[in-house]
Biopython code that builds the backbone (N, CA, C, O; Angstrom):
import numpy as np
from Bio.PDB.StructureBuilder import StructureBuilder

atoms = [
    (1, "UNK", "N", (8.113, 9.474, -2.393)),
    (1, "UNK", "CA", (7.047, 10.039, -1.592)),
    (1, "UNK", "C", (7.441, 11.446, -1.142)),
    (1, "UNK", "O", (8.622, 11.726, -0.934)),
    (2, "UNK", "N", (6.467, 12.317, -0.996)),
    (2, "UNK", "CA", (6.796, 13.655, -0.518)),
    (2, "UNK", "C", (7.409, 13.588, 0.867)),
    (2, "UNK", "O", (7.160, 12.654, 1.629)),
    (3, "UNK", "N", (8.211, 14.587, 1.181)),
    (3, "UNK", "CA", (8.872, 14.597, 2.477)),
    (3, "UNK", "C", (7.869, 14.653, 3.632)),
    (3, "UNK", "O", (8.190, 14.240, 4.746)),
    (4, "UNK", "N", (6.670, 15.156, 3.381)),
    (4, "UNK", "CA", (5.661, 15.235, 4.433)),
    (4, "UNK", "C", (5.137, 13.846, 4.805)),
    (4, "UNK", "O", (4.528, 13.663, 5.859)),
    (5, "UNK", "N", (5.378, 12.885, 3.936)),
    (5, "UNK", "CA", (4.914, 11.524, 4.193)),
    (5, "UNK", "C", (6.090, 10.630, 4.510)),
    (5, "UNK", "O", (7.163, 10.737, 3.917)),
    (6, "UNK", "N", (5.859, 9.755, 5.449)),
    (6, "UNK", "CA", (6.867, 8.760, 5.795)),
    (6, "UNK", "C", (6.437, 7.444, 5.165)),
    (6, "UNK", "O", (5.267, 7.065, 5.217)),
    (7, "UNK", "N", (7.405, 6.756, 4.568)),
    (7, "UNK", "CA", (7.091, 5.454, 3.994)),
    (7, "UNK", "C", (6.669, 4.498, 5.107)),
    (7, "UNK", "O", (7.289, 4.457, 6.169)),
    (8, "UNK", "N", (5.622, 3.741, 4.858)),
    (8, "UNK", "CA", (5.126, 2.800, 5.860)),
    (8, "UNK", "C", (5.953, 1.522, 5.833)),
    (8, "UNK", "O", (6.357, 1.050, 4.770)),
    (9, "UNK", "N", (6.195, 0.979, 7.000)),
    (9, "UNK", "CA", (6.924, -0.288, 7.076)),
    (9, "UNK", "C", (6.010, -1.421, 6.621)),
    (9, "UNK", "O", (4.788, -1.279, 6.584)),
    (10, "UNK", "N", (6.628, -2.541, 6.279)),
    (10, "UNK", "CA", (5.847, -3.715, 5.884)),
    (10, "UNK", "C", (4.913, -4.134, 7.022)),
    (10, "UNK", "O", (3.760, -4.497, 6.790)),
    (11, "UNK", "N", (5.420, -4.078, 8.232)),
    (11, "UNK", "CA", (4.595, -4.454, 9.386)),
    (11, "UNK", "C", (3.384, -3.534, 9.513)),
    (11, "UNK", "O", (2.280, -4.003, 9.787)),
    (12, "UNK", "N", (3.578, -2.227, 9.317)),
    (12, "UNK", "CA", (2.443, -1.289, 9.396)),
    (12, "UNK", "C", (1.409, -1.602, 8.330)),
    (12, "UNK", "O", (0.206, -1.590, 8.589)),
    (13, "UNK", "N", (1.893, -1.884, 7.126)),
    (13, "UNK", "CA", (0.972, -2.184, 6.024)),
    (13, "UNK", "C", (0.183, -3.447, 6.338)),
    (13, "UNK", "O", (-1.041, -3.468, 6.207)),
    (14, "UNK", "N", (0.882, -4.497, 6.750)),
    (14, "UNK", "CA", (0.203, -5.769, 7.014)),
    (14, "UNK", "C", (-0.743, -5.682, 8.209)),
    (14, "UNK", "O", (-1.817, -6.284, 8.196)),
    (15, "UNK", "N", (-0.353, -4.946, 9.226)),
    (15, "UNK", "CA", (-1.221, -4.791, 10.409)),
    (15, "UNK", "C", (-2.460, -3.953, 10.111)),
    (15, "UNK", "O", (-3.459, -4.045, 10.825)),
    (16, "UNK", "N", (-2.399, -3.141, 9.063)),
    (16, "UNK", "CA", (-3.540, -2.278, 8.740)),
    (16, "UNK", "C", (-4.627, -3.000, 7.952)),
    (16, "UNK", "O", (-5.693, -2.433, 7.716)),
    (17, "UNK", "N", (-4.377, -4.234, 7.544)),
    (17, "UNK", "CA", (-5.370, -4.995, 6.778)),
    (17, "UNK", "C", (-6.344, -5.642, 7.756)),
    (17, "UNK", "O", (-5.950, -6.500, 8.545)),
    (18, "UNK", "N", (-7.612, -5.238, 7.712)),
    (18, "UNK", "CA", (-8.599, -5.796, 8.640)),
    (18, "UNK", "C", (-8.831, -7.294, 8.382)),
    (18, "UNK", "O", (-8.629, -7.768, 7.264)),
    (19, "UNK", "N", (-9.253, -8.032, 9.409)),
    (19, "UNK", "CA", (-9.504, -9.467, 9.257)),
    (19, "UNK", "C", (-10.453, -9.809, 8.104)),
    (19, "UNK", "O", (-10.248, -10.797, 7.399)),
    (20, "UNK", "N", (-11.463, -9.007, 7.921)),
    (20, "UNK", "CA", (-12.424, -9.276, 6.837)),
    (20, "UNK", "C", (-11.732, -9.198, 5.475)),
    (20, "UNK", "O", (-11.986, -10.029, 4.603)),
    (21, "UNK", "N", (-10.856, -8.198, 5.289)),
    (21, "UNK", "CA", (-10.130, -8.071, 4.026)),
    (21, "UNK", "C", (-9.110, -9.195, 3.864)),
    (21, "UNK", "O", (-8.888, -9.684, 2.756)),
    (22, "UNK", "N", (-8.492, -9.601, 4.970)),
    (22, "UNK", "CA", (-7.562, -10.740, 4.919)),
    (22, "UNK", "C", (-8.300, -11.995, 4.450)),
    (22, "UNK", "O", (-7.763, -12.778, 3.667)),
    (23, "UNK", "N", (-9.520, -12.181, 4.925)),
    (23, "UNK", "CA", (-10.313, -13.346, 4.530)),
    (23, "UNK", "C", (-10.621, -13.307, 3.034)),
    (23, "UNK", "O", (-10.544, -14.330, 2.354)),
    (24, "UNK", "N", (-10.969, -12.133, 2.529)),
    (24, "UNK", "CA", (-11.247, -11.995, 1.090)),
    (24, "UNK", "C", (-9.983, -12.284, 0.280)),
    (24, "UNK", "O", (-10.029, -12.997, -0.722)),
    (25, "UNK", "N", (-8.854, -11.723, 0.722)),
    (25, "UNK", "CA", (-7.592, -11.976, 0.020)),
    (25, "UNK", "C", (-7.252, -13.465, 0.032)),
    (25, "UNK", "O", (-6.760, -14.000, -0.961)),
    (26, "UNK", "N", (-7.512, -14.122, 1.141)),
    (26, "UNK", "CA", (-7.242, -15.555, 1.248)),
    (26, "UNK", "C", (-8.113, -16.337, 0.266)),
    (26, "UNK", "O", (-7.647, -17.291, -0.357)),
    (27, "UNK", "N", (-9.377, -15.935, 0.129)),
    (27, "UNK", "CA", (-10.265, -16.588, -0.844)),
    (27, "UNK", "C", (-9.753, -16.396, -2.264)),
    (27, "UNK", "O", (-9.986, -17.235, -3.134)),
    (28, "UNK", "N", (-9.055, -15.286, -2.495)),
    (28, "UNK", "CA", (-8.483, -15.004, -3.816)),
    (28, "UNK", "C", (-7.103, -15.638, -4.000)),
    (28, "UNK", "O", (-6.476, -15.484, -5.049)),
    (29, "UNK", "N", (-6.637, -16.350, -2.972)),
    (29, "UNK", "CA", (-5.371, -17.062, -3.078)),
    (29, "UNK", "C", (-4.171, -16.315, -2.560)),
    (29, "UNK", "O", (-3.040, -16.728, -2.817)),
    (30, "UNK", "N", (-4.374, -15.224, -1.834)),
    (30, "UNK", "CA", (-3.273, -14.444, -1.289)),
    (30, "UNK", "C", (-3.302, -14.545, 0.236)),
    (30, "UNK", "O", (-4.143, -13.930, 0.892)),
    (31, "UNK", "N", (-2.380, -15.322, 0.790)),
    (31, "UNK", "CA", (-2.312, -15.553, 2.234)),
    (31, "UNK", "C", (-1.283, -14.603, 2.839)),
    (31, "UNK", "O", (-0.081, -14.795, 2.655)),
    (32, "UNK", "N", (-1.735, -13.595, 3.549)),
    (32, "UNK", "CA", (-0.819, -12.598, 4.107)),
    (32, "UNK", "C", (0.034, -13.151, 5.237)),
    (32, "UNK", "O", (0.949, -12.471, 5.701)),
    (33, "UNK", "N", (-0.243, -14.369, 5.690)),
    (33, "UNK", "CA", (0.607, -15.021, 6.682)),
    (33, "UNK", "C", (1.767, -15.765, 6.010)),
    (33, "UNK", "O", (2.697, -16.204, 6.688)),
    (34, "UNK", "N", (1.713, -15.906, 4.691)),
    (34, "UNK", "CA", (2.794, -16.521, 3.929)),
    (34, "UNK", "C", (3.793, -15.416, 3.558)),
    (34, "UNK", "O", (3.392, -14.412, 2.968)),
    (35, "UNK", "N", (5.069, -15.573, 3.885)),
    (35, "UNK", "CA", (6.047, -14.501, 3.639)),
    (35, "UNK", "C", (6.129, -14.035, 2.176)),
    (35, "UNK", "O", (6.275, -12.841, 1.913)),
    (36, "UNK", "N", (6.036, -14.967, 1.235)),
    (36, "UNK", "CA", (6.102, -14.572, -0.181)),
    (36, "UNK", "C", (4.870, -13.777, -0.589)),
    (36, "UNK", "O", (4.983, -12.759, -1.272)),
    (37, "UNK", "N", (3.700, -14.236, -0.173)),
    (37, "UNK", "CA", (2.468, -13.506, -0.482)),
    (37, "UNK", "C", (2.461, -12.137, 0.191)),
    (37, "UNK", "O", (2.042, -11.144, -0.405)),
    (38, "UNK", "N", (2.928, -12.095, 1.434)),
    (38, "UNK", "CA", (2.964, -10.820, 2.160)),
    (38, "UNK", "C", (3.901, -9.836, 1.463)),
    (38, "UNK", "O", (3.579, -8.654, 1.344)),
    (39, "UNK", "N", (5.054, -10.313, 1.004)),
    (39, "UNK", "CA", (6.010, -9.437, 0.307)),
    (39, "UNK", "C", (5.396, -8.899, -0.979)),
    (39, "UNK", "O", (5.562, -7.723, -1.303)),
    (40, "UNK", "N", (4.689, -9.754, -1.711)),
    (40, "UNK", "CA", (4.023, -9.312, -2.943)),
    (40, "UNK", "C", (2.968, -8.249, -2.635)),
    (40, "UNK", "O", (2.887, -7.229, -3.320)),
    (41, "UNK", "N", (2.175, -8.492, -1.618)),
    (41, "UNK", "CA", (1.131, -7.544, -1.221)),
    (41, "UNK", "C", (1.736, -6.201, -0.820)),
    (41, "UNK", "O", (1.271, -5.148, -1.257)),
    (42, "UNK", "N", (2.772, -6.244, 0.013)),
    (42, "UNK", "CA", (3.419, -5.012, 0.476)),
    (42, "UNK", "C", (4.017, -4.246, -0.703)),
    (42, "UNK", "O", (3.911, -3.021, -0.755)),
    (43, "UNK", "N", (4.639, -4.939, -1.640)),
    (43, "UNK", "CA", (5.216, -4.236, -2.793)),
    (43, "UNK", "C", (4.127, -3.571, -3.621)),
    (43, "UNK", "O", (4.332, -2.481, -4.155)),
    (44, "UNK", "N", (2.972, -4.215, -3.731)),
    (44, "UNK", "CA", (1.854, -3.601, -4.454)),
    (44, "UNK", "C", (1.317, -2.370, -3.745)),
    (44, "UNK", "O", (1.007, -1.367, -4.388)),
    (45, "UNK", "N", (1.204, -2.438, -2.427)),
    (45, "UNK", "CA", (0.729, -1.289, -1.649)),
    (45, "UNK", "C", (1.720, -0.134, -1.761)),
    (45, "UNK", "O", (1.317, 1.019, -1.921)),
    (46, "UNK", "N", (3.014, -0.441, -1.677)),
    (46, "UNK", "CA", (4.028, 0.610, -1.802)),
    (46, "UNK", "C", (3.993, 1.246, -3.189)),
    (46, "UNK", "O", (4.153, 2.460, -3.315)),
    (47, "UNK", "N", (3.785, 0.439, -4.230)),
    (47, "UNK", "CA", (3.671, 0.985, -5.586)),
    (47, "UNK", "C", (2.462, 1.914, -5.678)),
    (47, "UNK", "O", (2.533, 2.977, -6.294)),
    (48, "UNK", "N", (1.360, 1.507, -5.064)),
    (48, "UNK", "CA", (0.164, 2.358, -5.066)),
    (48, "UNK", "C", (0.410, 3.642, -4.288)),
    (48, "UNK", "O", (0.011, 4.718, -4.732)),
    (49, "UNK", "N", (1.061, 3.544, -3.134)),
    (49, "UNK", "CA", (1.391, 4.746, -2.350)),
    (49, "UNK", "C", (2.241, 5.711, -3.170)),
    (49, "UNK", "O", (2.003, 6.919, -3.167)),
    (50, "UNK", "N", (3.236, 5.169, -3.873)),
    (50, "UNK", "CA", (4.113, 6.001, -4.698)),
    (50, "UNK", "C", (3.322, 6.673, -5.820)),
    (50, "UNK", "O", (3.510, 7.861, -6.082)),
    (51, "UNK", "N", (2.436, 5.922, -6.484)),
    (51, "UNK", "CA", (1.639, 6.484, -7.576)),
    (51, "UNK", "C", (0.703, 7.579, -7.072)),
    (51, "UNK", "O", (0.527, 8.598, -7.739)),
    (52, "UNK", "N", (0.106, 7.376, -5.907)),
    (52, "UNK", "CA", (-0.780, 8.396, -5.325)),
    (52, "UNK", "C", (0.012, 9.658, -5.005)),
    (52, "UNK", "O", (-0.443, 10.770, -5.278)),
    (53, "UNK", "N", (1.204, 9.482, -4.422)),
    (53, "UNK", "CA", (2.041, 10.641, -4.095)),
    (53, "UNK", "C", (2.447, 11.384, -5.361)),
    (53, "UNK", "O", (2.456, 12.615, -5.379)),
    (54, "UNK", "N", (2.781, 10.654, -6.413)),
    (54, "UNK", "CA", (3.160, 11.291, -7.686)),
    (54, "UNK", "C", (1.982, 12.064, -8.262)),
    (54, "UNK", "O", (2.159, 13.172, -8.770)),
    (55, "UNK", "N", (0.791, 11.498, -8.189)),
    (55, "UNK", "CA", (-0.406, 12.193, -8.686)),
    (55, "UNK", "C", (-0.666, 13.460, -7.876)),
    (55, "UNK", "O", (-0.998, 14.502, -8.441)),
    (56, "UNK", "N", (-0.515, 13.374, -6.554)),
    (56, "UNK", "CA", (-0.724, 14.555, -5.710)),
    (56, "UNK", "C", (0.291, 15.641, -6.042)),
    (56, "UNK", "O", (-0.060, 16.820, -6.087)),
    (57, "UNK", "N", (1.561, 15.255, -6.280)),
    (57, "UNK", "CA", (2.581, 16.243, -6.661)),
    (57, "UNK", "C", (2.204, 16.911, -7.976)),
    (57, "UNK", "O", (2.288, 18.132, -8.109)),
    (58, "UNK", "N", (1.787, 16.102, -8.946)),
    (58, "UNK", "CA", (1.409, 16.632, -10.247)),
    (58, "UNK", "C", (0.235, 17.605, -10.111)),
    (58, "UNK", "O", (0.237, 18.670, -10.728)),
    (59, "UNK", "N", (-0.758, 17.245, -9.311)),
    (59, "UNK", "CA", (-1.912, 18.123, -9.118)),
    (59, "UNK", "C", (-1.509, 19.423, -8.441)),
    (59, "UNK", "O", (-2.024, 20.483, -8.797)),
    (60, "UNK", "N", (-0.597, 19.367, -7.467)),
    (60, "UNK", "CA", (-0.127, 20.596, -6.825)),
    (60, "UNK", "C", (0.612, 21.479, -7.825)),
    (60, "UNK", "O", (0.413, 22.694, -7.845)),
    (61, "UNK", "N", (1.461, 20.878, -8.651)),
    (61, "UNK", "CA", (2.211, 21.635, -9.647)),
    (61, "UNK", "C", (1.291, 22.313, -10.655)),
    (61, "UNK", "O", (1.580, 23.415, -11.123)),
    (62, "UNK", "N", (0.190, 21.657, -10.987)),
    (62, "UNK", "CA", (-0.765, 22.193, -11.948)),
    (62, "UNK", "C", (-1.802, 23.108, -11.293)),
    (62, "UNK", "O", (-2.671, 23.654, -11.972)),
    (63, "UNK", "N", (-1.707, 23.269, -9.987)),
    (63, "UNK", "CA", (-2.635, 24.127, -9.267)),
    (63, "UNK", "C", (-4.017, 23.525, -9.127)),
    (63, "UNK", "O", (-4.995, 24.254, -8.957)),
    (64, "UNK", "N", (-4.113, 22.218, -9.194)),
    (64, "UNK", "CA", (-5.407, 21.558, -9.091)),
    (64, "UNK", "C", (-5.781, 21.250, -7.657)),
    (64, "UNK", "O", (-6.909, 20.841, -7.383)),
    (65, "UNK", "N", (-4.847, 21.442, -6.738)),
    (65, "UNK", "CA", (-5.107, 21.176, -5.317)),
    (65, "UNK", "C", (-4.865, 22.420, -4.532)),
    (65, "UNK", "O", (-5.025, 22.420, -3.311)),
]
sb = StructureBuilder()
sb.init_structure("model")
sb.init_model(0)
sb.init_chain("A")
sb.init_seg("    ")
for serial, (resi, resn, name, xyz) in enumerate(atoms, 1):
    if name == "N":
        sb.init_residue(resn, " ", resi, " ")
    sb.init_atom(name, np.array(xyz, "f"), 0.0, 1.0, " ", f" {name:<3s}", serial, name[0])
structure = sb.get_structure()
């Protein structure tokens, strides 16, 4: 992640999921109150954060931003 961004903690990520989205995830079989499911979810969010940061860096390097 760029130095301007701080990596979010697992707690921050999990607390940022609104109840309505938690309900949808639960219907899809992902229970964020289950430690294994929560770890999987957090790792996916972190991977997405990293990919977004990489795309932003690439766009800055190419002068697209």
